[in-house]
N, C-alpha and C positions, 0 to 999 in steps of 0.2 A: 107601686112596684114592689114585688116581693123581696124580702130580705135575702141576701145570699146565704147559702148553706156553708157553714164552716166545718171542714172535715179535719179533725185532729189526727195526727199520725198514731199508729199502733206502737206500743213500747214493749210488747211481749206479754207473757202470762203473769197474772198476779192473783193468787188464790188466798191471800191473807186479808182481803177486804170484802165487804158484803156485795158490792155491785161493780159494774164494769167501768165506771167513770171515776178517775182519780184526778182531781183538778180539772184540767182541760184536755187530758190525754186519755185515750181509750186503752184499757188494760183488761182484756177478757180473762176470766179465771182459767180457762183451758182453751188452747188452740190445737185443733186436730187436723192432720194432713195439710199443714201449711207452714210457711216460714215467714218471718218478718224481716224485710230487707232494711238497708241502711236509711232509706227514706221513710220508713214507717209504714210500708205497704205490705199487704199479705200476698204471698206467692204460693200457689198450689204446689204441693209436692208431687213429683211424677210417680207413675206406677212403677213398681219394682220389676226388674227383669233378671233373668238367669244369665250369669256369665260363665259358670262352671258347674258341671254336674258332680255332686258329692253323694256318697252313700250315708255317711254319718259324720258330718263335719263337727270337729271338736275344738279347733283352734285355727284362727286365721290372722296372720300378721302381714303387713305390707311395708316394704322398704322402698328405696328409690328405683331399683331395677327388679328386685325379686319379691314375690309373695311366698310366704311359707305357710303350708296348710297341713293340719293333721286331720285325716279323714279315715275313720274306721281303724284307728291305731297305726296308721301308716303316715310317714312324713313325706310331703311332696314340696318341690320347688316349682313355682309358676312364674313365667315372665310375661304373662298376658297372652301368650300364644301356645307354648308348650308346657305341659305338666310333667315333671320329672320325678319318678319314684325314688326316694332316698332310703327306703327300707322301713321296717317296723320299728316303732318306738313304744316302750312300756310307759314312758313318762309323757302324758298328754299336756301337762302344764309347763310347756317349754317357753323360754324367752329368747328373743332374737334381736340382733342389731347388725346393720349393714354398713360396712366401711369399704370404700373403693370397690364396690360390687362383690365383695366377699361377705357372706352372712355368717356371723358367729352365733352359736346356738348353745344354750345351757339350760339346766333345770336342777332343782335341789336334790333330785334323786336319780340323776343321770350323768354320764360322762360328757364333758363339754366337747363340741364338734365345730367344724367350720366347713362352709360350702363355697367354693370359688367359681361356681358356674358350671363346673365339669365334675368335680370329685368331692365327695363328702369324706373328710379326714378328721383325725384328732386335732383338737385345738391345743397345739403345743406337743412336745415330745417329753414323755416321762423320763427323768434322769436315770442313769444307771444306779442300781441299788448296792452294788458291791464296791468297796474301796480297793485301791490297787494293792496287790500282794507282790512283794518285791524280794529279790535276792541280790547279793552284792557281787559285782564283777569288776574287771579292770577298766580303767578309764582315767580321764583327766579332771573329773569333778573335784574342786577343792574341798577340804574338810569343812563340814558344817551340817546343819539340820536342813533337810529338804522336805517339802510338802508336795504331794502328788494327788491327782484326781483324774477321773474320766468325765467326758461328756459324750453324748451321741452326736454324730455329724448330722447336718441338715440345714435347712434354710427357714428359720434360724437354727443354730445349735441348741441342744437341750441345756438345762441347768446341770450342775455338777453332782457327781457321786460323793459319798463320804470321803473325807480327806485322810490320806496316810502320811505320817511323818516318820522320818528315819534319819539318823545321824551316821554319815559315812564319809569316806574319801575314796574316789575311784570311779565306779560306774554302777548302774542298776539294770537288772533284768526285771521285766514285768511279766508275771506268769499267768495272769487272769484277765487280760484285756478283752472285753466283750466284742463280738462282731459288730463292725460299724462304729466302734468307739474311738475317741481321740484322747490322747494323753496330754496333761498339762502339769508342769513342774516349776517350782520356784527356784531362783538362785539360792545359794546357801544363806541360811538365817534370814530369809525374807518371807513376806506374806503375799507377794505378787506372783500369781500363777501365770506362767508363760506357755505359749503354744509349743508343744513338742511334735504333735502330729499323730498319725496312725502307726505308731511304732511300739515295739516291745522291749526296747532297751534304750538307755540314755547313758552316754559316756562322756558328754561334754555339755556345757551350758548351752541351751538352744540359742541359735543365732537370731531366730524370730523374736521380736520384742512385743508381739501382740499379746496383751494380757487378756485374761478370761472375762468376757463381758457379762456372762450369765451366772456369776458367782452367787450362791445361795438362792438361786431361782428354781422354781418347779412349774408345773402346769397350772393354769387358773383353776380354782376350786369350783364345784357345782354351785350355781347361783341363779337368781331370777332378776327381773327388772333391769335388764342390760341397758346401759346408756353409754354412748360414745361422748367423751368430754375431755378436753385438754390433752388430746393425744393418747388417751388411755381408755380402756373399757372398765366401767364401774358396774357392780351388781351386788345383790344382797342374798343373804341366807339367814333367816330368822332376824336376830337383832344386830347382825354384822353387815357392814358395808365394806365390800372389797374393791380394790382397784389394781389393775395390771401395771406392769412396767410400760414405758413408751414402746418397747417391743412387745406387741400384744400377746405373744405366746409365752411370755415370762411373767411370773408372779412370785413375790417374796412373802414369806409367812407373816411378816409384820406390816404388810400392806392392807390394813384393816382399821376401820373406825367402829368402835363399839357403842351401841345405843341401849337405852333401858327398855325399849319397846320393840316389838316385831315390826319390821319395815315392810310397807306395802307399796311404796312408790318411790322412784328416783326420777326427777325432772331437771332439766338444765336450761341455763341461758348461756350460750357459747361465749367464752371470754370473760364471764362474770362469776358464775358459781352454780351450785347444785341445791335443789330443794329435795329434802329427804323427809318422807312422811310415814307415820304410823296411822292407825285408824283414829287416834286422838290428837296427835300433834304434828306440826310441820316445822322443820328446822332449815335454815339456809346456811350452806357452807360457802363462804365467800373466798374467791381466789381460784387460781389454776394449779398451783403447786400443793400437793397434799400435805407436805411438811409445813407449809405456811398458811394453810387455810384457817379461817376463824369461823366459829359456829354460833348462831343465835336462833332462838325460837321466834317464828314469824306468824304462826297461826295454828288453827285446828288441823285435824288430820285430813285424810283423803280416802276416797272409795277406790279400792284396788282395781286396776284395769281401765279406769275412766280418765285416761290421760291422752291429750292430743296437743299439737302445736299449731299456732296461728301467727301469720305475718301481720303485724300491726304497726302503726305509728305511735310511739310512746316517747314523751318528752322531746318531740320534734325529730325523732330519728326512726328509721325503718328497723324494726327488730322482729325476731321470731321468739315468741314467748310461750311458755307452757300454760295450758288451761286444763283444769281437772275438776271433777265434781267432789265437793266437800261434804262433810256430815251435816251441814246446814241446809242441804238440798239446793245449794247455790254453786254455780260455776266459780272457780277460784282462778285468778290470773296471777302467775308468778312474775314479779318485776324485780329490778335491782334494788328497790326500796322496800320490798316486802310483798305481801299477798293482798290483792284487791278482790273484793266480792261484789261484782256489779249488780247482782240480783238479790243481794241480802235483804231479807225482810219481805220479799215479794212472792216467794214460792216456798211452800212447805210440803215435803213428801218424806215418807219414811223409806229410806233406801237400804238395800242389803249391803253387806260389806264388800261385795265384788260386782263388777259390771264390765262394760266395754265402751269404747268411744271411737269415732271416726269423723270423716269430713264428707260433706255433700256439696257439690258444685251445681248451682241452679241459677239460670239466667245471668251468668257472668259473675255471680257472687258466691262466696264460700261460706257454708254454714257448718257449725260443729254439731255432731250428733252424739248423744249419750244414751246408753241403753242398759237396762238391768232387768233381771227376771224377778218380778215381784209377785210371788204366789198369793200373798194375802196382804193387801194394803191396809193401813190403819191411819187414823188421824181425825181431825175435826171437820174438814170440809167435805160435805156429802158429794158434791159434783166431782171433785178430784178422786174420791174413793170409787165412785161409780165408773169413772174412766179407766182406772186401773183394773178393777174387778171384772169389767166387761172386755178386757184386752184391747181397749182403744189406745192405751199408752203402753 
């Protein structure tokens, strides 16, 4: 009787060895037009199909409900059925994050916006620029030093204007309140600004004890790599990591973490912390409160744009973990204990500093897709080079 044929499972690509057999497992140098499932079986990739006609697609981002698309310098929102034109954009390198079906939009050279499914509007309201100009009138205000400022009305209100201080007894007339602005005033010799309303005079201490919640706030700054974490939106501009207040339309000027290198990626583990990467290094910010976060280096850097999230079981628990492509040509998995490189030493490619990533659902399984525009591949493995240079990969 003939001996049974033993078929070892596939374990993915490995172009760092000479042949395809590593121990008892088959590891081809290159796998084209196929995926390896969890059982080690090859699954053929389906043919591509068109879902939306574009003229010159430049940026595509997908959230829970909305996809945001930049096509021929125009920004569109797409819900899978209807494509809504949101107007022309000069900044095609925009970043997006969706929270409760509202998409927040920003870029380092553009004004931050938000789209609620109907209207594209500013992300927050710029505070009034003028401080209150006052004259003294009659009234019952006790003698003391009073502080006053404006905010614009809205949902939520804006941050405050510059503050005016005046020492008086009696009452105040405000001569320059902007249209749509609200007045806030302290009790005498106090720092707590109280709501006075859309008024142009104050002759008594306000009966309303509502204090100004947006003190020292302004609108979020231009930023990239938007990430929703711990009830805030986080983003970057150069070497700076910004974060909003829990009211997402408010940002304080000291809400920033400074790094020594330009940031190319921000990834999260909800309830645990943030991974912040440059091209060379990755740091982990542990915690949820920015004032109490601790930071440590956990690995090498990241390729910008090559970030995706995957539901896995880790340490016996179902978790959603970030996966990105690192400079070692290996997917990096961010965990609460650091960065895992499951393909380290098995795949070697020279990648550009920027790419993209996504997910492919195939025969009930989810696969992660990484893509980069490599105009000229280099390296030691001839088969890998040929696959790149012939546009197979």
